[in-house]
N, C-alpha and C positions, 0 to 999 in steps of 0.2 A: 494710201497711208494706213498704218496700223499702229497699235500700241498707244492708244490715247490714255495717258495717265499723267500724274504729277501736275506740271504747269499747264498742260492742255485743258484739264478740267476747269482750271480757273479762267484761262483766256476765253474758252468757248462756252462759258456758262449760259449765255443768252441762247445759243444754238441748242443746248441741252433742254432749256426751258421750252423752246418752240417745239422740239421733238416730242416732249411729253404731252404738249397740247395736241399735237397732231395725232398721237396714239389714242388720246381720249375721244377724238372725233371719228376714228375708224370703227367699222363693224368688227366684231371679234374674229370673223373669218378673214378679214383683210390684214390683220396684224401679222407682220413677218414672224416666222417661227422663232427667230433669234431674239425677238423682243417681247415674247409672251410674259416673261418674268418682269421685264421693265414695265409693261402695261399694267400688270397687276400690283405693282409696288405703290403703296399709298404713303402719304406723309409729305412733309415739306421738302426735305433734301434727299436726293437720290443717292444711294450708296455708291462710292467710287467704282466698284467693279461693274455695276449696272450702268452707270453713267458712261464708262469707257465702252461698254458694249453698244450703247445707244449711238455714240459718236461714230463707232466703226460701221454700224448699219447705215447711218446717214451718208457716210463717205462712199460706200460701195453700192448702195441701192438707190439708183437715180429716181425711180418711181416714188420711193418713200421720201427722198430728199425734196422732191417737188412739193409733196404734202407739207413738209416742214417749212419750206419757203413761204407757203401760203399763210402759215401761222406766225412767221417771223415779222416783228415790227421794230427791229433794232435800228440803230443808226447806220446809214450807208458808209461803207469803208471801214466799219468796225471789224475786228477779227471774226466774229460770228457771221457777218455779212459776206466777208471774203470767202469763208469756208462753205457757206450755203450757195451763194450765187456764182462763185467761181469765174470771175472776170479774168481776162488775160493777165498772166503773171501773178494770179492771186496767191499761189503757194509761196512765191518769193516774199511778198509783203507779209504774209501770215508768219512765215518763218522768222523774218526780222523782228516782228512783234514778239513772238515767242522767245527768241533769243534775248531781246532786250528785257522782256519781262523776267526771264530766267536769271539774267545777270543781276537785275535788281533784287530778285529774291535771294540769290546767292550772296549778294553784298549785305543785305539785311541779316541773312542767316550768319554770315561771317562776323558781322558787327556784334550780333547777339552772342555768338560763341566767344568772341574776343572779350566781351564784357564779362561773360561767365568765367572765362579763364582768369581775368584780372581779379575777379572776386574770389575764385578758388585760391589763387596765389596769395592774396591778402590773408585768407583764412589759414593757408599753409604757414605763412610767416608767423601769424599769431600762435599757431599750434607749435611751431618750432621753438618760439620764445618760451611758451609755457612748458614745453618738454625740457628745455635747458634749465628753467627755474626749478622744475620738479627734480631734475637730476642733481642740481646743486643742493636742494633741500634734502634729498635722499642721502647724498654723500655726507652732509653735515649731521643728519640724524644718525647715520651709521657711525660717524666718529664719536658723537656724544654717547651713543649706546655702548660702543667699545670702551670708552673711558669709564662710563658708569659700571659696566660689567667688570672691568679690571679693578676698579676701586672696591666694588662689592666682594670680588674674589679675594683681594688682598685682606680686606677686613675679616672675611670668614676664615682665611688661612691663619691670620694673626690670632683670632679668637680661638680657633681650634688648637693652635699650638699652645696658647695659654691654658686652655682647658686640659689638654694632655699633660702639661706640666703640673697643673693643680691636681689632676687625678693621680699622677705619679706620686706627688708629695703626700696626698691623702692615703694612698695605698701603703706607702712606706710607714707613715704614722700609724695606720691601722695595724699593719703587721707588727710594728714595735709594741703597740698597745696590747694586741692579742697575746704577744709573747709575755708581756708583763702580767697580764691578767691570768695567763696560765700558771705563771710562777706564784702569783698571789693566791690563786685558787688551790694550788697544791699545798702551799704553806698553810692556808686556812684549814684545809682538810686534816693536815697533820696536827694542827693545834686543836681542832675539834675532837679528833680521836684521842689526843692526850687528855683533854678535858673530860670526855666521856669515861675514860679509864679511871681518872681520879674520882669522878662522881660515883662510879660503880664501887670503887674501893671504899669510899666514905660510907656509902649506904650499907655495904657489907659489914664494915666495922661498927656502924651504929646498931645493926641488928644483933651482932655478936655481943656488944656492950649491953644492949637491952636485955638479951637473954641471960647474961651473967649477973647483972646488977639490978635489972628492972628499971622503970622510969625514974629519973632523978631531976627532972625539971631543967633548969639552966645549968646545973652542974654536970649533966651528962656529957659523954665523950663528944657527941655531935651537937652543937648548940642549935636551937630552933630559930633564933633571931637571924634573919637573912644577912645582916651586916657582919655579924660574928661568923656566920657560916662562910661568907666570902673571904674573910681574913684567914679562916682555917684552911680554905682551899689554896690560898696563896702560900701558906706555910708548907702544906703538903707538896705543892709543886716545887718549892725550893728544896724540900727534902729529897725529892726525886732527881735533883740536879738540873731542873729546867728553869729557865728565866721566867719568873711569874709575870714580868712586865709585858711579855708578848702574848700571854693567854688572856682572852677577853674576860673581863670581870663583869659578871651580870649582877650588879648590885644597885639598888635604888638609893637615892639620897633622901635627906630628911624632908618632911612635909612642907617646910617653909619655902623651899625653892625646888622647882622641877628642872633637873638637868640630866642630860644623857650620862650614863655611867662611863667612867674613864676607860679608854682603849677600845670602845665598841664603835664599829663603823655603822652609819645609819642605813647602809644597804645590805647588811649581813643578818643572818638569822639570829645572831646574838642580840641584835637590837630588839627583836620581838621577845626574846627571853628576858631582857631587861624590863620590858613593859609588863610581861606576865608576873615578874617578881616584885613589882612596886607594892609597898605595904599600904599605901593609901590610894583610894580610888581617884581616877582622872577621867577626863572626857576625851575620847578617841574619835577624831574626825577622819573619815576615810574618803579619799577621792575615788568614787565608785568605778568609773570606766577606766581610769588610769591603773587602778589596782587590778581590775579584771584583765586588762591587756597584758600585764606582766605575769599574771598567773597562767593565761592561755591566750597567746596572740592570734591564734587561728579562729577563735570564737569568743569574742569579748563584749559583744553588744546585744546578745540575745537574752531572753528571759532565763534560759538555762544557765548562762554565765553569771547572771545576777544571783540566782539561787545558790550556785556553788560558792560565790563570794560570801553571801550571808551565812551559809553553813560553816565556812572556814572561820568567820568572825565569831560564830557561836562557840566553836572549839577554843578560840583564843580567850573568850570571856570565861569559859568553863575552866580553862587551865590557869587563869590568873589568880593570884593570892587574894585580891579584892575584885569584886565584880564591877569593872569599869563600865561607864556609860559609853556605848559604842554607837556612833551615828554615821551612816553611809549617805553621801550626798551625790546625786546624779544631775546631769544636764536635763532640762525639760524638753529640749529639742531633739534628743536622740530617741531611737525606737524603744518599744517596750511599754508596759503599763505605767500609769502615772499615780498610783494610789500610795500615799505616804502611810506607813504603818510600822508597828513594832512587832517583830517576830516573837515566837514562843521562847526563843533563846535569849531574848532581851536586846536584840540588835534593831536599832531604829533605821528605817529607810525613808528618806525624804528627797524632794526634787527642788531644784532652784526655780525661782520665779520665771515667768515667760521671757521677760526682757533681760534676764541675767544668765550667767553660766555658773556651773558648779564651782569653778575656781574662785570667783568673786564671793560666792556664798560662804565658802570655807574660810577665806581670809577674814571676812566680816565677823564670822562666828568666833574666830580666835581673839578678836578685839573685844568681844562681849563676854567671853567666858574666862575662867581662871583654871590653871592646871590642865592645859590642853596638850594632847599629843596628836599630831597630824601625820597620816600615812599617804604620801604622794611623791611621785618622781618628777612632777611638773615644776620647772624652775620658778615660774611666777608664783605658784602656790607656796613653794618652800620659802622664797624670799619674803613674801608678804606675811606668812605665818610666823617665821622667826622674828621679823620686825615687831610683831605683837607679843613676843615672849613665849611662843609655843615651841615645843620640841618637835622636830620633824624627822620621821623615819621614812625611808624610801620604800616604794612599793616592792622593790626587789627583795627587801628584807622579809616581807610577808610571804612572797612566793618561795623564798629559800626555807623559811620556817615550816611551811606546809610540806615541802619535799622531805624534810628531815623528821617531821613529827608524825 
């Protein structure tokens, strides 16, 4: 017999044990060469390859088998007893035992595999159900995502279409406004040129009159009183065939009530000329950063811009008939130094308190002072100042006056 493995190692375990005992009793020289490694193996359980080699040597080596029989104390008729003592028909009985044993092992193995298969099938069914649930959830999520994306896309498209329509309307309005502004600017330049011609002629006539007759006080050709001078300008304009009503009249009103001269726009340089020609002093409150922006929108928050504004207001004060009190108010939160002071040219510079802005400071000052002129293009400042009785000139008027002066 050969090929002792598998079930044989289990059935003949007692014979293997007797064989190992026999090897331990032999002298090293008596150990068969095929069993040297088996004899040197230590430990409780002999590895299957060595156990198979031991059974093979017992089977074919009759001398060694007799030594093993001497060590065997198993039950008579057992598989190991049949294998070692070899009574008549031993191999048939041993084969039946091995077959029966193998069948039992196969049955147990089959039962175990069948149980494992059922367990795997149950897990498979659970996995299939979970996969189906996940697939349904994924399909529903995709539907919801598509609905949300479609809704968002429609909203964006509607908003974009509305924005495009608004932009188109604004562009049309802007183009129309720019066209009107161009016409008004051209008309204003023509009126200004006409006014400059009239003023030049009046000054020339006054010099000629003075040279011919000498100073004559109020009876001279050109009156010194600003109101009378304005009336004379109206007469001269009418004499030249122009409509005096369209020429801005830069004339102050009486001291009792401070009102903008008739026909003067608050955003034109004529508004500053009206301020310069006032016969009585007023308080001029200037919205600092707003005015600087309209003078130079590229650099209006720096110290240099502030100095340029103060210098411009010095020129305005110097050109005025009366030396107005001019106060420039700035926000305290914007960059630049914070020192309140009065310049050599008489222009006061001050800053709003920490928790306030210049707009609030200016409006409050108009409620505390009388005969106030405010220079600002800010809507809130204009409305608040006018509600307190102040006259408001736009910052554009100061920028235009500086360009022409």
